[in-house]
TORVOFI-710782 format. One record per residue (C-alpha): residue in three letters; x negated, y, z; residue number from 1. Coordinates in pm, 1 decimal, decimal comma. Layout:
fivex/xx/yy/zz/kolse
ALA/X/Y/Z/NUM
...
This chain:
fivex/xx/yy/zz/kolse
MET/-3132,7/1268,2/-3180,4/1
ASN/-3503,3/1196,1/-3132,8/2
PRO/-3623,9/875,7/-2962,5/3
TYR/-3678,2/906,1/-2587,5/4
GLU/-4036,6/951,4/-2469,0/5
PRO/-4076,8/780,0/-2128,3/6
ASP/-4235,6/975,5/-1842,9/7
GLN/-4583,2/883,5/-1728,2/8
LEU/-4609,4/654,8/-1425,5/9
PRO/-4628,0/706,0/-1135,1/10
ILE/-4363,9/979,6/-1139,3/11
GLU/-4501,7/1312,0/-1020,3/12
ASN/-4332,0/1594,6/-829,3/13
LEU/-4076,9/1379,3/-649,1/14
ASP/-3884,6/1538,2/-360,8/15
TYR/-4029,6/1318,7/-86,9/16
LYS/-3860,0/1523,3/185,8/17
ARG/-3523,4/1428,1/33,5/18
LEU/-3615,6/1066,5/-40,4/19
PHE/-3805,6/949,5/267,3/20
SER/-3506,4/934,9/503,4/21
LEU/-3330,8/719,8/242,7/22
VAL/-3643,5/505,7/205,9/23
GLY/-3647,3/453,7/582,8/24
ASP/-3283,2/341,7/594,9/25
ALA/-3329,2/107,8/297,2/26
ASN/-3645,1/-45,6/441,7/27
ALA/-3476,3/-107,4/778,5/28
GLU/-3171,6/-280,0/627,0/29
LEU/-3380,5/-486,6/386,9/30
ALA/-3605,3/-596,4/674,8/31
ARG/-3296,5/-716,8/865,7/32
TYR/-3184,0/-912,9/562,1/33
ASP/-3528,4/-1067,7/514,6/34
GLY/-3530,6/-1164,7/880,4/35
LEU/-3223,5/-1377,4/808,6/36
LEU/-3388,3/-1522,1/496,5/37
GLN/-3690,7/-1631,2/697,2/38
GLY/-3465,0/-1822,8/935,1/39
ILE/-3311,1/-2036,8/658,2/40
THR/-3500,7/-2355,3/579,5/41
ASN/-3309,7/-2434,4/257,8/42
ALA/-3234,4/-2081,7/132,0/43
GLN/-3187,5/-2177,5/-233,2/44
ILE/-2906,4/-2418,0/-141,7/45
MET/-2742,1/-2215,9/134,1/46
LEU/-2753,5/-1891,1/-61,8/47
SER/-2642,3/-2034,9/-395,4/48
PRO/-2310,2/-1844,9/-347,7/49
LEU/-2506,5/-1517,4/-361,9/50
THR/-2696,9/-1634,1/-670,4/51
ASN/-2369,5/-1724,9/-842,4/52
GLU/-2216,3/-1389,8/-747,8/53
GLU/-2518,0/-1202,9/-884,3/54
ALA/-2497,8/-1385,6/-1216,2/55
VAL/-2125,9/-1306,4/-1247,5/56
LEU/-2147,8/-938,6/-1149,8/57
SER/-2464,5/-850,6/-1340,1/58
SER/-2305,0/-1002,3/-1650,4/59
LYS/-1976,9/-821,9/-1576,6/60
ILE/-2158,1/-487,5/-1600,9/61
GLU/-2230,1/-585,0/-1962,6/62
GLY/-1866,4/-675,2/-2034,0/63
THR/-1819,8/-1043,7/-1947,0/64
GLN/-1493,2/-1140,9/-1777,8/65
ALA/-1526,0/-1451,9/-1560,8/66
THR/-1524,4/-1529,4/-1190,0/67
VAL/-1753,9/-1743,3/-976,4/68
ASP/-1491,8/-2016,8/-943,5/69
GLU/-1431,9/-2019,2/-1321,6/70
VAL/-1805,4/-2071,7/-1377,7/71
LEU/-1813,7/-2357,3/-1126,1/72
GLU/-1498,1/-2509,0/-1273,7/73
GLN/-1657,4/-2503,3/-1619,8/74
GLU/-1963,2/-2686,0/-1488,2/75
ALA/-1738,9/-2939,3/-1314,6/76
GLY/-1561,3/-3021,7/-1640,2/77
LEU/-1259,8/-2786,5/-1642,3/78
ILE/-1368,9/-2647,7/-1977,8/79
LYS/-1270,2/-2297,5/-2088,8/80
GLU/-1260,5/-2229,6/-2461,8/81
GLY/-1305,8/-1918,2/-2677,3/82
LYS/-1412,0/-1583,0/-2532,8/83
LYS/-1385,4/-1707,7/-2173,3/84
GLY/-1615,0/-2000,6/-2248,3/85
GLU/-1867,3/-1767,0/-2414,3/86
ASP/-1862,4/-1533,6/-2114,0/87
ILE/-1917,0/-1825,3/-1877,3/88
GLN/-2215,4/-1949,4/-2080,3/89
GLU/-2374,7/-1603,5/-2057,1/90
ILE/-2335,3/-1616,5/-1678,4/91
ILE/-2481,5/-1968,8/-1660,3/92
ASN/-2780,4/-1849,0/-1865,3/93
TYR/-2832,5/-1555,6/-1627,6/94
ARG/-2833,7/-1786,7/-1327,1/95
LYS/-3073,4/-2023,5/-1503,8/96
ALA/-3308,7/-1730,6/-1571,7/97
LEU/-3291,1/-1626,8/-1204,1/98
ILE/-3372,7/-1976,5/-1081,5/99
GLN/-3658,9/-2032,3/-1327,6/100
ALA/-3801,9/-1691,5/-1241,3/101
ARG/-3834,9/-1797,5/-876,0/102
GLU/-4042,8/-2097,9/-976,5/103
TYR/-4260,9/-1889,7/-1209,7/104
LEU/-4341,3/-1633,8/-940,0/105
LYS/-4474,7/-1897,0/-703,3/106
GLU/-4792,5/-1913,4/-912,3/107
ARG/-4802,2/-1609,3/-1144,4/108
PRO/-4723,9/-1236,7/-1134,5/109
ILE/-4463,7/-1048,3/-1335,5/110
ASN/-4596,4/-975,8/-1684,4/111
LEU/-4461,8/-909,7/-2032,1/112
SER/-4495,9/-1271,6/-2145,9/113
PHE/-4288,5/-1384,2/-1848,9/114
ILE/-4020,1/-1124,7/-1924,6/115
LYS/-3992,8/-1250,4/-2282,6/116
GLN/-3943,7/-1604,6/-2149,2/117
LEU/-3658,7/-1484,6/-1927,4/118
HIS/-3499,1/-1306,7/-2221,6/119
LYS/-3511,0/-1622,5/-2432,5/120
ILE/-3326,5/-1813,4/-2160,1/121
LEU/-3073,1/-1533,3/-2121,4/122
LEU/-2970,1/-1527,4/-2487,7/123
ASP/-2985,3/-1901,6/-2555,6/124
SER/-2675,8/-2009,8/-2755,1/125
VAL/-2467,4/-1700,5/-2666,9/126
ARG/-2376,5/-1366,9/-2824,6/127
GLY/-2703,7/-1191,6/-2892,5/128
GLN/-2879,8/-1510,8/-3003,5/129
ASP/-2919,3/-1341,6/-3342,4/130
LYS/-3104,3/-1052,3/-3179,0/131
THR/-3452,3/-1210,3/-3160,6/132
PRO/-3433,8/-1378,3/-2816,3/133
GLY/-3769,4/-1366,9/-2639,0/134
GLU/-3911,3/-1098,0/-2867,1/135
PHE/-3945,4/-723,9/-2819,0/136
ARG/-3755,3/-520,9/-3076,3/137
GLN/-3930,6/-399,9/-3389,5/138
ASP/-3651,1/-169,1/-3504,5/139
GLN/-3517,5/162,9/-3385,3/140
ASN/-3186,3/116,8/-3207,3/141
TRP/-2950,5/346,6/-3017,6/142
ILE/-2667,7/343,0/-2767,0/143
GLY/-2331,7/507,2/-2822,3/144
PRO/-1962,4/449,1/-2889,6/145
TYR/-1868,9/188,5/-3148,1/146
GLY/-1947,6/319,9/-3496,1/147
SER/-2177,7/597,7/-3376,2/148
THR/-2492,0/685,2/-3570,0/149
ILE/-2833,9/774,8/-3438,0/150
GLU/-2745,1/1143,0/-3483,8/151
ASN/-2454,5/1132,1/-3237,9/152
ALA/-2583,0/852,4/-3009,3/153
THR/-2572,9/896,3/-2631,9/154
PHE/-2924,9/752,4/-2597,6/155
VAL/-3201,9/665,5/-2841,6/156
PRO/-3471,4/439,0/-2688,9/157
PRO/-3841,9/486,2/-2764,6/158
ASN/-3983,6/439,2/-3112,6/159
PRO/-4056,3/66,3/-3169,0/160
PHE/-4408,3/147,7/-3294,8/161
GLN/-4490,1/290,3/-2950,7/162
LEU/-4306,5/19,7/-2756,5/163
VAL/-4602,9/-203,1/-2669,6/164
GLY/-4797,9/90,3/-2525,7/165
HIS/-4502,8/195,4/-2307,6/166
LEU/-4457,5/-161,9/-2186,4/167
GLU/-4825,7/-209,1/-2105,2/168
ARG/-4823,2/110,2/-1899,1/169
TRP/-4505,9/-12,8/-1727,6/170
GLN/-4674,6/-344,4/-1645,8/171
GLY/-4974,4/-156,0/-1507,4/172
TYR/-4740,2/33,3/-1275,9/173
VAL/-4575,5/-292,5/-1163,9/174
GLU/-4919,8/-427,3/-1072,3/175
SER/-5018,0/-109,3/-882,8/176
ASP/-4901,2/8,2/-538,1/177
ASP/-4704,3/331,7/-517,9/178
ILE/-4638,5/524,7/-198,2/179
ASP/-4350,2/290,9/-104,0/180
PHE/-4235,4/-34,3/-267,4/181
LEU/-3864,1/49,6/-254,0/182
LEU/-3922,5/384,7/-417,3/183
GLN/-4141,9/202,6/-668,6/184
VAL/-3882,4/-63,0/-756,5/185
ALA/-3632,5/214,7/-830,9/186
VAL/-3877,7/353,2/-1085,7/187
VAL/-3967,3/7,1/-1221,8/188
HIS/-3602,4/-74,5/-1290,4/189
ALA/-3510,1/259,3/-1446,7/190
GLN/-3821,5/281,8/-1663,0/191
PHE/-3758,5/-68,1/-1799,3/192
GLU/-3398,5/23,3/-1885,7/193
LEU/-3510,0/345,5/-2057,3/194
ILE/-3784,8/172,7/-2256,2/195
HIS/-3509,8/-68,4/-2366,3/196
PRO/-3753,4/-322,8/-2511,5/197
PHE/-3501,9/-578,7/-2640,6/198
LYS/-3219,5/-556,8/-2891,8/199
ASP/-2980,4/-696,3/-2629,2/200
GLY/-2989,0/-805,3/-2264,4/201
ASN/-3200,1/-518,0/-2126,6/202
GLY/-2967,3/-442,9/-1835,6/203
ARG/-2954,4/-801,4/-1715,2/204
ILE/-3330,7/-853,5/-1741,3/205
GLY/-3388,3/-523,7/-1559,6/206
ARG/-3163,0/-632,2/-1272,5/207
ILE/-3328,5/-975,1/-1248,2/208
LEU/-3661,2/-794,8/-1203,4/209
ILE/-3550,0/-616,1/-884,0/210
PRO/-3576,6/-912,8/-640,1/211
LEU/-3875,8/-1051,5/-829,9/212
PHE/-4071,7/-728,8/-783,5/213
LEU/-3984,6/-708,8/-411,5/214
PHE/-4093,9/-1070,0/-366,5/215
GLN/-4419,0/-1012,4/-554,6/216
LYS/-4495,6/-714,6/-329,7/217
LYS/-4420,4/-931,4/-21,8/218
LYS/-4125,4/-711,1/69,7/219
LEU/-3910,1/-1025,5/66,0/220
SER/-3997,6/-1378,1/176,6/221
GLN/-3775,5/-1516,9/-101,9/222
PRO/-3680,5/-1347,5/-433,6/223
MET/-3313,8/-1355,2/-333,3/224
PHE/-3192,1/-997,9/-286,9/225
TYR/-2927,5/-915,9/-544,0/226
LEU/-2806,5/-564,4/-619,1/227
SER/-2545,2/-613,7/-891,4/228
ALA/-2244,2/-617,2/-656,8/229
TYR/-2315,9/-254,2/-564,5/230
LEU/-2415,1/-152,3/-915,7/231
GLU/-2102,2/-306,9/-1068,6/232
ALA/-1877,7/-141,3/-809,3/233
ASN/-2046,6/193,3/-885,0/234
CYS/-2106,9/133,6/-1254,9/235
ASP/-2024,6/485,7/-1378,5/236
GLU/-2259,8/641,7/-1125,0/237
TYR/-2526,9/384,3/-1209,9/238
TYR/-2526,1/479,2/-1577,0/239
HIS/-2485,3/850,4/-1503,0/240
HIS/-2808,2/861,5/-1303,6/241
LEU/-2999,6/657,3/-1562,1/242
ASN/-2878,7/891,0/-1837,2/243
ASN/-2969,6/1191,4/-1625,7/244
ILE/-3333,4/1079,0/-1627,0/245
SER/-3347,0/1071,7/-2005,3/246
LYS/-3152,9/1397,5/-2047,0/247
ASN/-3281,4/1608,1/-1759,6/248
GLY/-3579,3/1424,2/-1610,8/249
ASP/-3387,0/1389,8/-1283,5/250
TRP/-3572,1/1106,6/-1112,5/251
ASN/-3486,6/1226,7/-761,7/252
SER/-3110,3/1170,9/-796,7/253
TRP/-3166,6/828,7/-953,9/254
ILE/-3402,0/715,0/-678,4/255
ALA/-3165,6/849,2/-409,8/256
PHE/-2877,9/651,0/-566,5/257
PHE/-3090,5/337,0/-592,2/258
LEU/-3206,1/357,5/-230,3/259
ARG/-2847,5/398,6/-110,4/260
ALA/-2761,8/93,3/-320,9/261
ILE/-3030,7/-112,1/-146,4/262
THR/-2912,6/4,0/197,1/263
GLU/-2545,7/-77,4/135,4/264
GLN/-2614,0/-405,0/-47,1/265
ALA/-2848,2/-522,9/228,0/266
LYS/-2574,2/-458,1/486,5/267
ASN/-2323,1/-648,2/273,5/268
ASN/-2567,5/-934,1/215,5/269
ASN/-2639,7/-954,9/588,3/270
GLN/-2270,3/-1007,5/659,0/271
LYS/-2234,1/-1272,6/388,1/272
VAL/-2549,0/-1460,0/489,4/273
LYS/-2437,4/-1467,0/853,9/274
ALA/-2097,0/-1597,3/745,1/275
ILE/-2257,9/-1862,9/523,3/276
MET/-2493,3/-1972,2/802,6/277
ALA/-2205,7/-1989,2/1050,5/278
LEU/-2000,3/-2196,7/806,4/279
TYR/-2296,0/-2429,7/748,0/280
ASP/-2335,9/-2490,5/1122,2/281
GLU/-1961,0/-2533,8/1169,6/282
MET/-1935,3/-2777,7/879,1/283
LYS/-2231,5/-2978,4/1000,9/284
GLN/-2032,8/-3054,6/1315,0/285
ARG/-1695,6/-3099,8/1141,2/286
ILE/-1830,8/-3334,2/874,4/287
HIS/-2018,8/-3543,7/1129,7/288
LYS/-1713,8/-3556,7/1357,3/289
THR/-1493,5/-3655,5/1062,2/290
THR/-1724,2/-3914,5/904,1/291
HIS/-1970,3/-4018,9/1177,7/292
SER/-2211,3/-4055,0/887,7/293
GLN/-2589,4/-4051,6/876,7/294
TYR/-2550,1/-3862,4/546,9/295
THR/-2395,8/-3548,4/695,7/296
ILE/-2675,8/-3318,0/578,8/297
HIS/-2682,2/-3476,5/231,4/298
VAL/-2309,0/-3411,5/199,5/299
LEU/-2335,0/-3059,4/335,2/300
ASP/-2617,7/-2953,3/106,5/301
ALA/-2439,4/-3094,3/-198,7/302
LEU/-2122,3/-2898,9/-110,7/303
PHE/-2308,9/-2573,2/-55,9/304
ASP/-2509,7/-2615,4/-374,3/305
ARG/-2196,5/-2670,5/-585,9/306
PRO/-1860,8/-2613,3/-412,7/307
ILE/-1655,7/-2718,8/-720,0/308
PHE/-1766,9/-3054,9/-855,1/309
GLU/-1686,9/-3383,5/-1022,3/310
THR/-1707,1/-3677,0/-785,8/311
THR/-1964,3/-3851,3/-1009,8/312
ASP/-2181,7/-3537,4/-1001,6/313
PHE/-2158,6/-3534,8/-620,8/314
VAL/-2285,2/-3892,7/-610,5/315
ASN/-2584,7/-3802,4/-826,5/316
ARG/-2677,5/-3483,6/-639,8/317
SER/-2625,1/-3615,7/-286,3/318
LYS/-2826,6/-3934,0/-360,7/319
ILE/-2574,9/-4137,0/-161,1/320
ASN/-2470,7/-4472,5/-307,3/321
LYS/-2141,8/-4447,5/-495,3/322
LYS/-1925,0/-4660,0/-265,2/323
THR/-2033,2/-4469,2/46,4/324
ALA/-2011,5/-4129,8/-125,3/325
MET/-1656,6/-4190,3/-248,3/326
ALA/-1548,8/-4303,2/99,5/327
LEU/-1698,3/-3986,5/250,3/328
LEU/-1521,0/-3764,3/-4,0/329
LYS/-1190,9/-3937,8/76,1/330
GLN/-1239,8/-3866,9/445,5/331
LEU/-1318,8/-3500,0/376,0/332
ARG/-1008,1/-3466,8/160,5/333
GLU/-791,6/-3615,4/434,8/334
ALA/-946,3/-3368,6/681,9/335
ASN/-861,8/-3078,8/443,0/336
ILE/-1227,7/-2983,7/411,9/337
LEU/-1203,1/-3057,9/39,7/338
ILE/-907,8/-3008,0/-192,8/339
ILE/-826,8/-3162,2/-531,8/340
LEU/-839,0/-2940,8/-838,6/341
LYS/-784,2/-3225,1/-1083,4/342
GLU/-699,3/-3586,2/-1010,0/343
GLY/-917,3/-3857,9/-1156,4/344
GLY/-778,5/-4125,6/-1380,4/345
GLY/-925,2/-4421,3/-1567,5/346
ARG/-1288,0/-4337,0/-1637,9/347
ARG/-1231,7/-3966,9/-1569,7/348
ALA/-1374,6/-3841,9/-1239,3/349
ALA/-1170,7/-3626,8/-1002,8/350
ILE/-1267,4/-3261,8/-955,8/351
LEU/-1280,9/-3137,5/-597,0/352
CYS/-1329,3/-2797,8/-432,8/353
PHE/-1483,9/-2679,2/-105,0/354
PRO/-1272,0/-2362,9/-68,2/355
GLU/-1412,8/-2216,4/252,7/356
LEU/-1749,2/-2144,1/90,0/357
LEU/-1583,1/-1985,1/-213,0/358
ASN/-1379,2/-1765,1/22,0/359
ILE/-1700,6/-1617,1/159,3/360
ALA/-1867,0/-1583,1/-178,4/361
GLU/-1578,6/-1398,3/-343,2/362
GLY/-1413,6/-1246,0/-38,3/363
LYS/-1076,2/-1401,8/-120,6/364
LYS/-864,5/-1707,5/-65,8/365
ILE/-893,4/-1989,0/-319,8/366
LEU/-563,1/-2176,9/-347,7/367
């Protein structure tokens, strides 16, 4: 099989009659979601459940097997060993890359140097660390079943000697303005996946780029729109449409799928954000009524930022003195706002959980 030769950008001969109604629906739903974002003063804290979910599900598409609560438990000190621990570290790296990308975009645009930095974070100390983290590939690779050769591969990415040229043209397209930004981000994501510039981690980097691009184009007020829940739930269709571009040049079906993904994910995100905001307001009242404390907001933000935690970590993050913080946690436990995952003993801190936030994030009951 010969290496894939990416199409020139922008894509010509698209079926705009077919796509524009989908573009309209996606734009409307995304605008509703961004309206909610603009009303949140501390979005990074309040929406950390969505960031955690994105890291878990985007990594799950690539084969990791861990849940949001397992990741939070690991960070709180309930250590998982072996394959589970490796999967969790990959997810933590993904979330770290997402968070650092937000800071980067405040001052600079998306470029190839930035993407290599993200890749280095993604593969730090995990499987794939031997695959030149932070560097574009210099070898010909291919995708296929285990043991397949380049002759019977399902996809052969572009020749590495032509890679830089393809990437520079891709970056030029990212910097330009196409007829619609949502249509454009569909092309940006797919073209990056098909160029396949790294030896490993291409899918995850490509999905991180979706909210970053929409933020850069001022389609979002915060780079916090995550698509992996839909893509993971429709994984076979996701890969089918990407493959159909390389095999048949079918950009229209891919873009139609991607726009439907944005529409449905925006609706889902709207529901979750409203539920998170409602819980935040409810807990503000419940915590104040329970504790009568001047530190209600400090407590609340610490719980939303990390709903499974060691008590010592809570003290550090909330910036409340230890004696007061421990008294507040005791009151919240007695009010059943917090539950114990692991009792403390000696010098070992207790591990507590704020289950109502995890219920929203994962759509299930915790304990």
